[in-house]
C-alpha positions as a LaTeX table, in Angstrom:
\begin{tabular}{lrrr}
\hline
Residue & $x$ (\AA) & $y$ (\AA) & $z$ (\AA) \\
\hline
Met1 & 5.78 & 2.44 & $-89.02$ \\
Ala2 & 4.94 & 3.06 & $-85.38$ \\
Gly3 & 4.45 & 6.60 & $-84.18$ \\
Leu4 & 5.15 & 8.39 & $-80.96$ \\
Asn5 & 2.77 & 10.93 & $-79.55$ \\
Val6 & 4.82 & 13.34 & $-77.43$ \\
Arg7 & 3.26 & 16.27 & $-75.60$ \\
Phe8 & 5.05 & 19.62 & $-75.31$ \\
Thr9 & 4.15 & 22.85 & $-73.60$ \\
Asp10 & 3.58 & 25.80 & $-75.90$ \\
Glu11 & 6.99 & 27.18 & $-74.92$ \\
Glu12 & 8.72 & 23.86 & $-75.61$ \\
Leu13 & 6.96 & 23.54 & $-78.95$ \\
Asp14 & 8.00 & 27.08 & $-79.91$ \\
Ala15 & 11.61 & 26.32 & $-78.94$ \\
Leu16 & 11.51 & 23.10 & $-80.96$ \\
Arg17 & 10.09 & 24.89 & $-83.98$ \\
Glu18 & 12.67 & 27.70 & $-83.74$ \\
Arg19 & 15.61 & 25.31 & $-83.35$ \\
Ala20 & 14.48 & 23.08 & $-86.20$ \\
Thr21 & 14.00 & 26.09 & $-88.47$ \\
Ala22 & 17.42 & 27.48 & $-87.51$ \\
Glu23 & 19.02 & 24.16 & $-88.47$ \\
Gly24 & 17.03 & 23.89 & $-91.69$ \\
Leu25 & 15.17 & 20.77 & $-90.60$ \\
Ser26 & 11.57 & 19.81 & $-90.24$ \\
Met27 & 10.36 & 19.49 & $-86.67$ \\
Gln28 & 9.92 & 15.76 & $-87.23$ \\
Ser29 & 13.50 & 15.29 & $-88.46$ \\
Phe30 & 14.87 & 17.48 & $-85.69$ \\
Ala31 & 12.95 & 15.59 & $-82.98$ \\
His32 & 13.93 & 12.22 & $-84.48$ \\
Asp33 & 17.61 & 13.16 & $-84.53$ \\
Ala34 & 17.43 & 14.46 & $-80.96$ \\
Val35 & 15.88 & 11.23 & $-79.71$ \\
Ile36 & 18.45 & 9.09 & $-81.51$ \\
Arg37 & 21.29 & 11.22 & $-80.09$ \\
Ala38 & 19.82 & 10.82 & $-76.60$ \\
Ile39 & 19.58 & 7.05 & $-77.02$ \\
Asn40 & 23.18 & 6.87 & $-78.18$ \\
Glu41 & 24.40 & 9.07 & $-75.33$ \\
His42 & 22.51 & 7.04 & $-72.71$ \\
Ser43 & 23.93 & 3.84 & $-74.19$ \\
Arg44 & 27.45 & 5.28 & $-74.13$ \\
Leu45 & 27.11 & 6.35 & $-70.50$ \\
Phe46 & 25.67 & 2.97 & $-69.51$ \\
Asn47 & 28.49 & 1.14 & $-71.27$ \\
Glu48 & 31.12 & 3.33 & $-69.62$ \\
Ala49 & 29.59 & 2.69 & $-66.21$ \\
Ala50 & 29.42 & $-1.05$ & $-66.88$ \\
Asp51 & 33.07 & $-1.08$ & $-67.98$ \\
His52 & 34.03 & 0.78 & $-64.81$ \\
Val53 & 32.12 & $-1.67$ & $-62.61$ \\
Leu54 & 33.75 & $-4.62$ & $-64.38$ \\
Lys55 & 37.23 & $-3.17$ & $-63.86$ \\
Val56 & 36.60 & $-2.44$ & $-60.18$ \\
Ser57 & 35.02 & $-5.85$ & $-59.67$ \\
Glu58 & 37.91 & $-7.55$ & $-61.43$ \\
Glu59 & 40.41 & $-5.98$ & $-59.05$ \\
Leu60 & 38.24 & $-6.75$ & $-56.03$ \\
Asn61 & 37.72 & $-10.35$ & $-57.13$ \\
Arg62 & 41.46 & $-10.74$ & $-57.65$ \\
Arg63 & 42.11 & $-9.48$ & $-54.11$ \\
Leu64 & 39.48 & $-11.76$ & $-52.61$ \\
Ala65 & 40.71 & $-14.88$ & $-54.42$ \\
\hline
\end{tabular}
């Protein structure tokens, strides 16, 4: 399995450790889940924007036809 070497400041690493501990997760599991959530959220936002552009373009194309 491929790895990912991510650098954090000491403060960021402390915050990560504290949050993971508070949620009863390892830092690795917590970081993994956070990255997956970010990917899903970015995908959702991209898809919403694409849907919006398609709707606007559809109306514009209809008017121009």
